[in-house]
C-alpha positions in Angstrom: -0.3 0.2 -0.1 1.5 3.3 -1.2 1.7 5.8 1.7 -0.2 9.2 1.2 1.8 12.5 1.2 0.4 16.1 1.9 0.9 18.6 -1.0 2.2 20.4 2.9 5.0 18.0 3.2 6.0 17.8 -0.1 9.1 19.3 -2.2 8.3 22.0 -4.7 9.1 21.9 -7.9 10.3 25.2 -7.3 13.2 25.9 -5.6 12.2 29.4 -4.2 9.1 28.1 -2.7 8.7 26.1 0.7 5.7 24.5 2.3 4.7 25.4 5.9 2.3 24.9 9.0 0.6 28.1 7.8 0.9 28.5 4.0 3.2 28.6 2.1 6.8 30.4 1.9 8.3 32.2 -1.0 12.2 33.5 -1.5 12.1 36.4 -2.9 15.0 38.4 -4.8 13.9 42.3 -5.5 15.0 44.4 -7.7 13.0 48.0 -7.1 12.8 50.9 -9.5 12.2 48.4 -12.5 10.8 50.2 -15.7 7.9 47.6 -15.0 6.4 45.0 -12.5 6.9 41.6 -13.8 8.9 38.1 -12.4 12.2 37.8 -14.2 13.2 34.4 -13.4 14.7 32.2 -10.8 17.8 33.0 -9.1 20.2 31.7 -6.9 17.4 30.0 -5.8 14.6 32.7 -5.0 12.2 34.1 -7.7 13.2 37.5 -9.2 10.7 40.0 -9.4 11.0 43.8 -10.6 9.1 46.5 -9.1 8.5 49.6 -10.5 8.6 51.5 -6.5 11.1 52.7 -4.9 13.3 51.1 -2.0 12.3 54.5 0.4 9.6 54.2 3.1 8.8 50.9 2.4 7.3 51.3 -0.9 9.1 48.5 -2.7 7.7 46.3 0.1 3.7 47.0 0.0 4.2 47.0 -4.0 5.9 43.4 -3.6 3.4 42.0 -1.4 0.4 43.7 -3.9 1.8 42.6 -6.9 1.8 38.5 -5.0 -1.5 39.2 -3.9 -2.1 39.9 -8.1 -0.4 36.5 -8.9 -2.3 34.5 -6.5 -5.2 36.1 -6.0 -5.0 35.4 -2.5 -5.9 38.9 -0.3 -2.9 41.3 0.0 -3.6 40.8 3.7 -2.4 37.2 3.9 1.3 38.3 2.5 3.6 39.0 5.7 7.6 39.6 5.1 8.7 37.7 7.1 12.7 38.5 6.5 14.3 41.5 4.4 12.6 44.4 5.2 15.4 46.4 4.3 17.1 43.8 1.9 16.4 42.7 -1.8 16.5 39.1 -0.3 13.2 38.5 1.2 11.4 35.4 3.1 7.4 36.2 2.1 4.9 33.8 4.0 1.7 33.5 2.0 -1.1 32.4 4.8 -3.9 30.0 3.6 -2.9 28.8 0.7 -1.4 25.5 -0.3 1.7 24.4 -2.0 0.2 23.9 -5.0 -2.0 26.0 -5.8 1.3 28.5 -5.8 3.2 26.7 -7.7 0.2 26.7 -10.4 0.4 30.5 -10.0 3.9 31.0 -10.9 3.8 28.0 -13.8 1.5 30.5 -15.5 4.4 33.1 -15.4 7.9 31.4 -15.4 8.9 28.7 -18.5 
């Protein structure tokens, strides 16, 4: 008999996604002051996201939360930046989404 595994315990097909007890951890490499908002690709185990917002007074962090909300369809309040508030490398927690749903959202954007 095969052992069933939950989607929260299986590893992700993307190196920047990790299942947590509350949802999904997304590792992000942020590039502020870009010409447009877009997912650039995967960079050293993180998803590289370009945003037009400048990195001052939390504007880029707020824009990142809004961008991730648009990608996943989850409300903005479900996202929390757990580390890297003043760094380009950030860890963002998405509460209330399973790993499969986040993978599906990124698979529509990434090659």
